[in-house]
N, C-alpha and C positions, 0 to 999 in steps of 0.2 A: 504494499499500500504506500502510495506516494505521500499522502497527507499525514503528517505526524499527529495532528489533533485528532483525526479519525482513529489512527492507530492507538493513541492514548485512550480515547473514549471506549474503544473496543476492549482494550486491556482491562480497563476498570470494570466494564460490564462482565467480562469473563471472570474477573476476580469476585464479583458479587455472585455469580453462578456457582463458583467453586465454594464459596462460603455457604451457599444453600445446600450443595451436595454434602459438605461436612456437617451441616446441621441435621441431616438424616442418616448419617453414617451409623450403622449399628442399630437402626431403628427396629424394634420388634415388629414382626409382621402384623400382629393384632392391632398395633397402634396406628397403621395406615388408615383404617376405616373407623377407628374409634372417635366417638364424639364426646368430648368432655362436657359436664354439666354446664349449661349456658353457652356452649360453643355453637358457632354457626357453620363451620366447615371442618371436615376432617383433613388430615395432613395429605392423604392421597389426592383429594379434590384440589387442594392448593397446588400441589405439584403439577397436576394436569393443567390447571389454569395458568400457571407461570409459563409453561411451554407453549400452550395454545395462544396466550397473549403475545408471545414473541412471534409466532407464526403470523398472527393477525396484523400486527404492527408492520412486519416486514413486507408482506404482500399487499395488504389493503391499503396501507398508509404510506410506506416508504417507496416501494417499487411501483405501487398503483397499478397492479395487474392481478389476475386470478392466481391463487396459490398453485404451486407446482404439484405434480402427481404424487410425490413422496408424502405429502401431508395427509392424503386420504386415509391411508392405513394407520398413520401415527395418531390421527385425531378422529376416532370413530364417533365421538360425542360432541354436541355443541358445548361451548364453555359455560354458557349460562342458560337457565330455564326462562320461561316466558316472564316470570315475575322479576327477573333480574338477578336472582340468586345464583351462585355457582352450582353447576350440575353436580350432584353427588356422584363421585367416581369410586366404586367399591369393587373389591375382588381382584385388583390388579396387584401384582407382586412389586416390591420396592424396585428390583432390577428393571422392570418394565417402565416404571416412572423415571428412573435414572437414565435409561437408554433414550427416552423420549426427550428429556431435558438436554442431554448431550448432543443428540441428533439435531434438535432445533437450534442449539447454539452453534453447531458447526455449519449448518446451512445459512444461518444468519451471517456468520463471518464470510462464508464463501460468496454469498450473493453481493456483499458489500466490498469485496476485494477490489474492484475496479473503480470505485467512487473517487472522484477528484474534489478539490476544494470547492469549486462552484456547485457541484451536485450535493456536497455535504451540507452546504448552507442554503440550498434552493428551498423556498417555501413549498410545501406540498399541498395541493388543492384538497386532497382527501383527508387531511388532518388540520383543517382550519389554519392553513398557512404556517404550520410549524415546520421546522427544518429537521433534517436527520440528526443534527447535533442535539436538538431538543428531544427528540424521540429516544435517543440512546440514554440521555439523562433521565428521562421519564421511566424508562424500562429498568434502569439501575435502582431508582427509588422504589418502584413497584416490587422489584425482587426483594429488596431490603425489608420492606414493610411486611410482606408475606412470610419472609424468613423469620421475622420476629414473632409472627403468629405461630409458625411451626415450632419454634423454640418454646414458646409459652405453652402450646398444647403438650409438647413432650414433657415439660416440667410438671404440668397438671397430671398427666396420665402416670408419670413415674411416681408421683406422690400418693397416688391412690392404690398402689400395689402393696 
């Protein structure tokens, strides 16, 4: 990548993803679908949502074109239900969620490999004139916020054992 700012932004986003992967390292299988009292989402649903949000922002907002074929099998469910809540994703193994996150991240990096300075800062019609620079910042924040939820859910679940 020629643009050092884009490279730095992608490095920071990759770091955010690595922290998410570390947050679920060693997660007991039962905890993926468990809902703590008062919780809105299970960890598995949050992991699916993170990867699907990355797909959506990449194709619908940044590249402004339909999703590539690889996304069909990787995302068999809509990210949200009609009421806006995250779709409950149950019965998937942690490895399946981790593979989805890694695959989405790799495709994100690959698709952006040829982006130059002008394209990095070009406002996208599909996302209210926001630039790729803003989108990557938003995705890093999104990842961190949901990682915090995941860590909180893990703490609650481990305290009830």
